C-alpha positions in Angstrom: 0.2 -9.1 17.7 -1.3 -5.8 16.5 -4.1 -6.1 13.9 -2.0 -4.8 11.0 0.8 -7.3 11.5 -1.2 -10.1 9.9 -3.5 -7.9 7.8 -4.0 -8.2 4.0 -4.6 -4.8 2.5 -6.8 -3.9 -0.5 -5.6 -0.7 -2.0 -8.3 1.5 -3.5 -7.6 4.8 -5.3 -11.1 6.2 -4.8 -11.3 8.8 -7.6 -10.3 6.1 -10.2 -12.2 3.2 -8.6 -15.4 5.2 -8.8 -14.8 6.5 -12.3 -14.9 10.1 -11.2 -14.1 13.1 -13.5 -10.5 14.0 -13.6 -11.3 17.5 -12.3 -13.6 18.9 -9.7 -15.6 21.9 -10.9 -16.4 22.9 -7.3 -20.1 23.4 -8.1 -21.6 19.9 -8.8 -23.8 18.2 -6.3 -22.1 15.2 -4.5 -22.2 12.1 -6.6 -22.6 9.4 -3.8 -20.3 7.1 -5.9 -18.3 6.1 -2.8 -21.3 4.0 -1.7 -20.2 1.5 -4.5 -17.6 0.1 -2.1 -20.4 -1.4 0.0 -21.6 -3.4 -3.0 -18.0 -4.7 -3.5 -17.5 -5.9 0.1 -18.3 -9.5 -0.7 -15.6 -9.5 -3.4 -13.0 -7.9 -1.0 -13.8 -10.5 1.6 -13.6 -13.4 -0.9 -10.2 -12.1 -1.9 -9.2 -12.5 1.7 -8.5 -8.8 2.4 -9.3 -7.6 5.9 -8.1 -4.0 5.6 -8.5 -1.2 3.0 -6.1 1.6 2.3 -8.1 4.4 0.6 -6.1 6.9 -1.4 -7.2 10.5 -1.1 -10.9 11.0 -0.3 -11.0 14.7 0.7 -12.0 17.7 -1.5 -9.5 18.5 -4.1 -9.2 20.0 -7.6 -7.7 17.1 -9.5 -6.0 13.9 -8.3 -6.8 14.1 -4.6 -3.2 14.9 -3.4 -4.0 18.7 -4.0 -6.3 19.0 -1.0 -8.7 21.9 -0.7 -10.5 20.9 2.5 -9.3 18.2 4.9 -12.8 17.9 6.5 -15.1 17.3 3.5 -15.2 14.3 1.3 -14.6 15.1 -2.4 -17.9 15.8 -4.0 -17.0 13.6 -6.9 -17.1 10.7 -4.4 -20.0 11.8 -2.3 -20.6 13.2 1.2 -19.2 12.7 4.6 -22.4 10.8 5.5 -21.8 8.5 2.5 -18.3 7.7 3.5 -19.4 7.2 7.1 -21.8 4.5 5.8 -19.0 2.9 3.9 -16.7 2.8 6.9 -19.4 1.4 9.1 -20.2 -1.4 6.6 -16.5 -2.3 6.3 -16.1 -2.4 10.0 -19.2 -4.6 10.3 -17.6 -7.0 7.9 -14.3 -7.1 9.9 -12.4 -4.8 7.4 -10.2 -2.1 8.8 -9.9 1.3 7.2 -6.8 3.6 6.7 -6.8 6.9 4.9 -4.2 8.8 2.9 -2.8 11.5 5.2 -1.5 14.1 2.7 0.3 16.4 5.1 3.3 17.5 3.1 1.4 19.8 0.8 -2.0 21.1 -0.2 -3.6 22.4 -3.4 -3.4 26.0 -4.5 -7.1 26.4 -3.7 -6.7 25.4 0.0 -8.4 28.0 2.0 -5.4 29.5 3.8 -3.3 29.5 0.7 -6.1 31.4 -1.1 -5.7 34.0 1.6 -2.0 34.2 0.8 -2.7 34.5 -2.9 -5.0 37.4 -2.2 -3.0 39.2 0.5 0.5 38.0 -0.5 3.2 38.6 2.2 0.7 40.6 4.2 -1.5 37.5 4.7 -1.9 36.3 8.3 -1.6 32.7 7.0 1.7 33.1 5.1 3.6 31.2 7.8 1.4 28.1 7.1 3.6 27.8 4.0 7.2 28.4 2.9 6.6 31.9 1.4 9.1 34.6 0.7 9.7 37.5 -1.7 9.9 36.8 -5.3 7.5 35.3 -7.8 6.0 31.9 -8.6 5.4 30.0 -11.8 1.8 31.2 -11.5 2.9 34.8 -11.3 1.5 35.2 -7.7 3.8 38.1 -6.8 5.5 36.0 -4.1 7.6 32.8 -4.1 6.5 29.5 -2.3 7.9 26.0 -2.1 6.1 23.3 -4.1 6.6 19.6 -3.6 9.6 18.5 -5.7 9.1 21.4 -8.1 5.3 20.8 -8.6 3.8 24.2 -7.8 0.3 23.0 -7.9 1.2 21.2 -4.6 2.0 23.9 -2.0 4.4 22.7 0.7 3.0 23.1 4.2 5.2 24.5 7.0 5.3 21.6 9.4 7.4 23.6 11.9 4.5 25.9 12.5 2.6 24.8 15.7 -0.7 26.1 14.3 -0.3 23.9 11.2 0.4 20.8 13.3 -2.5 21.5 15.6 -4.8 21.8 12.6 -3.6 18.5 11.2 -3.9 16.7 14.5 -7.4 18.0 14.9 -8.3 16.7 11.4 -7.0 13.2 12.3 -9.0 13.2 15.5 -12.0 14.3 13.5 -11.6 11.5 11.0 -11.3 9.0 13.8 -14.5 10.4 15.5 -16.5 10.7 12.3 -15.4 7.7 10.3 -13.8 5.4 12.8 -10.6 5.1 10.8 -7.9 2.6 12.0 -4.8 4.4 10.7 -3.1 6.5 8.1 -0.9 6.1 5.1 1.3 9.1 5.1 1.9 10.5 1.6 5.6 11.2 0.8 6.6 10.4 4.4 10.2 10.7 3.3 9.6 14.4 2.9 8.0 14.9 6.3 9.9 16.7 9.1 11.1 14.1 11.7 9.8 16.0 14.7 6.4 16.3 13.0 6.3 12.5 12.6 7.2 12.0 16.3 4.4 14.4 17.3 1.9 12.8 14.9 2.9 9.4 16.4 2.2 10.6 19.9 -1.1 12.1 18.9 -2.3 9.0 17.0 -1.1 6.5 19.6 -3.0 8.6 22.2 -6.1 7.9 20.1 -5.4 4.2 20.1 -2.3 2.1 20.7 -3.1 0.1 17.6 -3.7 3.1 15.3 -1.6 2.1 12.3 0.9 4.6 10.8 2.3 3.6 7.4 4.6 5.9 5.5 5.4 6.2 1.8 9.2 5.8 1.4 11.3 5.0 -1.6 15.0 4.5 -1.0 17.4 4.8 1.9 17.4 3.2 5.4 13.8 2.6 6.3 14.7 2.7 10.0 14.9 6.5 9.7 11.1 6.5 9.6 10.0 3.0 10.8 10.8 3.0 14.5 9.2 3.2 17.9 9.0 7.0 17.8 7.6 7.5 14.3 5.9 4.9 12.0 4.8 1.3 12.3 5.6 0.5 8.7 6.8 1.9 5.4 6.4 1.0 1.8 9.1 -1.6 0.7 10.0 -0.1 -2.7 13.4 -1.9 -2.6 11.6 -5.3 -2.8 9.0 -4.0 -5.1 11.7 -3.6 -7.8 13.4 -6.8 -6.8 10.2 -8.8 -7.2 9.4 -8.0 -10.8 13.0 -7.7 -12.1 13.9 -11.1 -10.6 11.3 -12.8 -12.7 11.9 -10.7 -15.8 15.7 -11.2 -15.7 15.3 -14.8 -14.5 17.6 -13.9 -11.6 16.0 -14.9 -8.3 19.3 -14.0 -6.6 18.2 -10.3 -6.7 15.1 -10.6 -4.6 16.7 -13.2 -2.4 19.6 -10.8 -1.7 17.2 -8.0 -0.7 15.0 -10.2 1.5 18.0 -11.6 3.3 19.6 -8.2 3.7 16.4 -6.9 5.2 15.1 -9.9 7.3 17.7 -12.7 7.4 19.1 -14.2 10.5 22.6 -12.5 10.4 23.3 -9.8 12.9 23.7 -7.2 10.1 20.2 -7.7 8.7 18.4 -4.4 9.2 14.7 -4.9 9.4 14.2 -8.1 11.4 11.0 -7.9 13.5 9.6 -5.0 11.4 6.5 -5.4 9.2 7.1 -3.5 6.0 4.3 -2.9 3.5 4.8 -5.1 0.5 3.2 -4.8 -3.0 3.7 -5.7 -6.6 2.0 -2.6 -8.0 0.0 0.5 -6.9 -1.5 3.7 -8.2 1.9 5.2 -9.2 3.5 2.3 -11.2 2.7 0.0 -14.1 0.4 -2.9 -13.3 2.3 -6.0 -12.6 0.5 -8.0 -15.3 1.9 -5.4 -17.8 5.4 -5.3 -16.4 6.0 -9.1 -16.2 7.4 -10.4 -19.5 6.2 -14.0 -18.9 2.5 -14.0 -17.9 2.8 -17.4 -16.2 4.9 -15.7 -13.6 1.9 -13.7 -12.4 0.6 -16.1 -9.7 4.2 -16.8 -8.7 5.1 -13.2 -7.9 2.1 -13.0 -5.6 3.2 -16.2 -3.8 6.6 -14.6 -3.2 5.1 -11.3 -2.2 2.7 -12.8 0.3 5.1 -15.3 1.8 8.1 -13.0 2.3 8.2 -11.0 5.5 5.9 -8.0 5.4 2.3 -6.8 5.2 0.9 -7.8 1.8 -1.3 -5.5 -0.3 -3.3 -6.0 -3.5 -4.0 -3.0 -5.7 -7.7 -3.1 -6.9 -8.2 -4.7 -10.3 -4.7 -6.4 -10.3 -6.3 -9.5 -8.8 -7.9 -10.0 -12.2 -4.7 -9.2 -14.2 -5.7 -5.7 -15.3 -3.2 -4.1 -17.6 -1.8 -0.6 -17.6 1.5 1.0 -18.4 2.9 4.0 -16.5 4.1 5.7 -19.7 0.5 6.0 -20.8 -0.4 8.3 -17.9 -1.9 8.0 -14.4 -5.6 7.7 -15.5 -4.7 4.3 -17.1 -3.3 3.1 -13.8 -6.4 4.2 -11.9 -9.2 2.8 -13.9 -12.8 2.4 -12.8 -13.5 -0.8 -11.0 -16.2 -2.8 -12.7 -16.4 -6.1 -10.9 -18.7 -8.0 -13.3 -16.7 -6.9 -16.3 -13.4 -7.8 -14.6 -14.7 -11.2 -13.6 -15.9 -12.0 -17.1 -12.7 -10.8 -18.8 -10.1 -11.3 -16.1 -7.9 -14.0 -14.7 -10.2 -15.6 -12.1 -7.6 -18.4 -11.3 -5.3 -15.6 -10.2 -8.0 -14.1 -8.0 -8.6 -17.5 -6.3 -4.8 -18.0 -5.9 -4.5 -14.6 -4.1 -7.4 -15.5 -1.9 -5.7 -18.7 -0.8 -2.5 -16.8 -0.1 -4.4 -14.2 2.0 -5.9 -17.0 4.1 -2.4 -18.3 4.8 -1.2 -14.8 5.8 -4.1 -14.3 8.2 -4.3 -17.8 9.7 -0.7 -18.9 10.0 1.5 -16.9 12.4 4.7 -18.1 10.6 3.6 -16.2 7.5 3.0 -13.0 9.4 5.7 -13.0 12.0 8.0 -16.0 11.4 11.7 -15.7 10.8 13.2 -16.0 7.4 15.7 -18.5 6.1 16.8 -19.2 2.6 16.5 -23.0 1.8 17.4 -23.2 -1.9 18.2 -20.7 -4.6 19.0 -20.8 -8.3 18.4 -18.3 -11.1 15.0 -19.7 -11.7 14.0 -21.4 -8.4 13.7 -20.2 -4.9 12.7 -21.8 -1.7 12.6 -20.3 1.8 11.1 -21.0 5.2 9.2 -18.8 7.7 9.2 -20.2 11.2 7.8 -19.5 14.7 8.1 -21.8 17.7 4.8 -23.5 16.7 5.1 -24.0 13.0 7.2 -23.7 9.9 6.1 -22.8 6.4 8.2 -23.4 3.3 7.5 -21.4 0.1 8.7 -23.0 -3.1 8.8 -21.3 -6.5 9.7 -22.7 -9.9 9.8 -19.9 -12.3 11.2 -22.0 -15.1 9.3 -23.3 -18.1 10.4 -26.9 -17.2 9.8 -29.1 -14.1 12.4 -28.8 -11.4 13.4 -31.2 -8.5 14.2 -29.3 -5.3 16.6 -30.3 -2.5 14.9 -28.9 0.6 16.9 -31.0 3.1 13.7 -32.4 4.4 11.8 -35.6 4.0 8.3 -36.8 4.8 5.0 -35.6 3.6 3.6 -32.1 4.1 0.4 -30.3 3.2 0.5 -27.8 0.3 -1.7 -25.1 1.7 -2.5 -23.8 -1.8 -4.0 -27.1 -2.9 -4.7 -29.0 0.3 -2.8 -32.0 -1.1 -0.1 -33.9 0.8 3.3 -34.1 -1.1 6.6 -35.7 -0.4 9.2 -33.1 0.3 12.2 -35.4 -0.3 13.0 -35.0 -4.0 10.0 -32.6 -4.5 9.4 -31.9 -8.2 7.3 -28.9 -9.1 5.9 -28.5 -12.6 6.8 -25.5 -14.8 5.6 -22.1 -13.6 4.4 -23.4 -10.2 4.6 -22.4 -6.6 3.6 -24.1 -3.4 3.5 -23.3 0.3 4.0 -26.3 2.7 3.2 -26.5 6.4 5.9 -28.7 8.0 
């Protein structure tokens, strides 16, 4: 088993986590704020996370996805030496590190694009981008492609061997300088397939277990998640199914998606794959905000952790932090204040997530077991995950009243969330309760 197949990720958006200014003035001295992560390692370990996905950390003008320099840590976060210390401390504590690989586009102040802005179509760097005659929204005197119409994000020409060589050298540099264990590829669904294949070969040449995760939204994830490209992709299909199944009290929705993806039938399309699962992230409303019934909060984490996939927790959400996408990205990416969140947050939820993380890491059935639906109603859901050595049964009662399950099993089994032995025949779960049994 590769390390990432039973990993539990903690997702940090660094510029928000550290409370950095929204814009980089390009002149301030480095802040050293990134060192704060070292102080938070005990909490990350207590939560059960053994890997961190860091959002953008390299020099940019605004949100990090408008890269200026792929070799220098954003001064709002600190220095390269600061981040090296962070990565060393994480590795010493058994926590892997993956970075955001933002390779589809750069910011307008990226060095080579600055040359194009100055020299226009006469620039020797114009073929790094998709530049042609015309004009831009910024009145540059030439036209260029931006990412999905965002012209502050200049699309790189990933057909250009010089661009690819530069990117691969940066990845090798990050491995050598920071010891990173993998990459999360921003907007992987936009990346040119041959580029992904070449990136795969380069990264697997660094290390066979160098993790490649891609951001994907819709479509057949096999386009990107395969032996020639990526190890995993973001499972947005189940992200939507998770919260709407609880909000609509229709567990058939998420059960249909999970069975379509991972069930035992021949037509199920992702059996054996380890997709990246989540209930929120830096781009969407916090799950504690989006759920209509707050008692469902621990239940959605039980479902997310126990379904097939690589589970991830977005920083702060373990305390039930609130934020709505309609209020803007800064609200989704708030500063992480551990003591304040502990004093004001949902510490029972934090403890619940920690127990689920231990199940994911220590029970092979949770990480790589098959999936079988056991019982399904609008408000209840039970399924099993099995290997040759063990079987786990996840049981969820999302109703506001107790419910007696028919699991087609008898005898006592340990509830791994409580340590108690319970009789599975005629099992009754109280309202808004979940359990994970080892049988």
